[in-house]
N, C-alpha and C positions, 0 to 999 in steps of 0.2 A: 504493500500500500504506500509506504513512504517513498519507495523508488519511483513508482508511477507518478506521485505528486511532484517529485523533483523534475521529471521529464516534461510533464505537462505545463510546468511553470517556467521553463527556460525561455529566454528572449527569442531564440530561433523559432521554437514551436509557436509561441504567441504571434510572431511576425508572419509565419506561414499561414496561420489560421485567419489573420485579420488584414494583411496587406492586400489592397485592391488595385495597386498601380505598380508599374515597373520602376526599377532603379533608373536614374537618369544617366545613361551612358552614351557612347557614340552610336550604339545600336538604336537607342531611343530616337535620336535625332535623324538618323539615316532612314529608319522606317517611317518616321513622321513626315519627312519630305517626300518619300516615295508615295505614301498614302495621300498626301496633299495633291500631288501631281495626278494620281489616279482619280481623286475627287473631281478635278477639273475635266479630265479627259473622259471619264466614265459618264459624267453628266451630259457632255456633248454627244457621246456615242449613243446613249439611250434616247436622248431627246431628238437628235437630228438624224444620225446614221440609221438607227433602227426605226425611226419615225414614231416613237411613243408620244411625242409631244411634251411640252413643259409640264402641263397639269398632270397627266398620267404618270410621268416619271417622278414627279413630286409625291404623288399618292403612294406609289410602290416603295419609294425610298423611305418616306416617313414611317410607313408600316413596318418595313424591315428594321428601322432604327428602334421603334417602340418594342418590338419583339426581342431584339438584341439587348436592349437596356434592361428589360425584364429579366432576361437570363443573367446579365451581369450583376444585378442587384441580388439575385437568388444565390449566387455562388459565394463562398466564404473567403476566398483569397484570389490573388491575381492569377489569371490563366492567360498566357500570351495569345493564343489563337482567338479567344473571345474578345479580349481587350483590343487587339489591333484590328479585328474585324469591325468593331464598333467605331474605331477611329476612321477607318476607310468609309464606312457608311455615313458617319457624321460629317465627314469632309464633303461628300456628295450632297448631303442635306443642306449644309451651310451655303454651298454654291447655289443650290436651287432656290433657297430662300431669297437670296439677293437677286437672282435672275427673275424670279416671279415679281418681286417688287419693281424692278426696273423695266422688264419687258412686258409683263401683263398689266401692271398698274401704273406704269409711267412715272414712278417716283425717281427724282434725280439722284444720281449717285452721291452727290454731296450730302443730300438729306439722309440717304440710307446709311452712309458711313458715320454721320454724326449721331444718328439714332442708335446704331449698334454700339458706338463708342460709349455713349451715355449709359445704355443698358448694361454693357459689360462693367462699367465703373460702379453702377448700382449693385450688381451682383457681387463684385469684389468687396465693396464697402459692407454690404449686408453679411456676406460670408465672414469677414473679419470681425465685425461686431458680435456675431453669434458665436464663432468658434475661436476667435483671437489668433488665428493663423491662416495663411493662404498657401502654406507649404504642401506640395503634393505628397510629402512623406507623412502627412497627418491623415491621409484618406483611409480611415479605419472604421468609420461609422456610416450608416445609410445617409444621414443628413449631409455629412461632408462630401460624400460621393455625389449626391444630388447637386450640390453647389459646383463640384468639379466638372461634371458633364455639362451642366448648363453653361458654365464659363467657356468650356471648350467649344460648344456649339456656337456661341457668340463670337469667339475668336475666329472661327472659320467664316462666319457671315461677314464680320467686320473686315477680315483680311481680303475677302473677295471684293467687297465694295471699295475698300481703300485701294486695292491693287488696280481695279478697273478704272477708278477715278484718276489715279496717277498716270496710268497708261494713256488715258484720253487727254488729260490736261498737258502732260509733258510730251506726249507722242514720242516716247523713247524707242519704241520697237521692242521686240521680245528679248533680244540679246542684251541690250543695255538695261532693260528692266531687270533682267536676271542679275546683272552685275550690280545694279543699285541695291537690290534687296540683299544680295550676298554681302555687300559692303556694310549695310546697316547691321546685319548679324555680326559682322566682324567688329563693328564699333561696340555693340553690346557685350561681346566676349571680352574685348580689351577693357571696357569699363568695369566689368566684373573682376577680372583677374589683376588688373593694374591699378584701377581707381577705386576699388572696393565697393562697387555698386552692389547693393543687396542681392543675395542669391535668388530670392523669390521674385523680386522685381525683374531681374535679368531673365529668369526663366520664362515668365509670362510675356515679356517683351519679345524674346526670341520666338516663343510659340506663336505669337500673332504674326510676326514677320515671315516665318516659314510658310505661311499660307500663300501670300502673293509670290513668294519665291518659287514654290512648287507650281503655282498656276502659270507663272512666266516660263518655267521649264516645260510644262505641258504644252503651252501654246507654241513655244519655239520648236518643239519636236513634231507637232501635228499640223500646224497651219500651213497653207500653201506657200510655195517659194516666193510668189509675187507679193505676198503679204509679209515676208520676212521670216517665214518658218522653214522647216526642213521637209515638210510634207510626208512624214512617215506614216501618218494615219492614226486615228484614235484606237482602232482595233489592235494594231501592232504594239503601240505604246502601252495600252492596258494589259495585254498579255505578258509582255516582257516585265513590266513593273510589278504585276501581280505575282509573277514567278519569282522575282527577287524577294518580294515581301514574304511569300510563303517559305522560301528557303531560309531567310533570316529568322522568321518566327519559329520554324522547325528547329533551327540551331539554338535559339533561346529556350525553347521547350525542353530540349535534350540536355543542355548544359546548365540551365538555371542561373546563368551569370547575371541576369538582370533582376533576380529576385531581391527585393528590398533588404531582406534579412541577410543576404549574402554579401552586400556591399560593405566595403571597409570605410567608404566616405559617404556622407549623406548631404552633399550639396545639391540643390535643386537644379543647378546648371552644369553639373559635371559633363565635360566633353561637349560643350556647345560648339556646333560647327562654325568655322570661320571661313 
């Protein structure tokens, strides 16, 4: 009896039972960018290439997201395949939310970006006032997880609107947009490691910027050459990126190197891509 009590109370066991998110490693950021790119290209593929239409694509995607989140809240710990599937689906959903507002309802991108920025700020403030932390390493209760996924959905919607707005206003083209957003992530990384920018602030800033970064990459790969793209096609990009995501998630599942309880460091921005 005493031996069983010692094992059940070890930090490692408690972490495995309660942790609902991965450790922030280079794998985290790599899969996040890949999932973000897929979110952009998959939305276009379903909407235009397969002819589902914006409304039908939104209904299907939101339904998938609701089912997936129900499964995520039902499990007791972080499962790589489920977690990263939700990130992919929520990436598509965030893209579609912005697309519906701009294409179907005619809401200007400046308004959309502002509304999402305010909404995200409200979520962060409320989250902090209730839980006293915004660290992803604290996601160990259903309420904190609800704040977490709501914030992530808003980062994707905001990133889509802000990215499209910058692309339209600055008319940079896909390549230079990619360079711009990569440079911004570099600035965030430098600010964290050299200027002591708070880890939680740096994490969420990088998380938001990786959305337009991934979208720019997706557009660069899929759009026609006369529009500045490489014309690889959404089907090819989706298949290749999905394959890489599956391979990486399989690796994480087998090695458990991104389990929060396995990490020796607990910075929210460990290995931010630069």
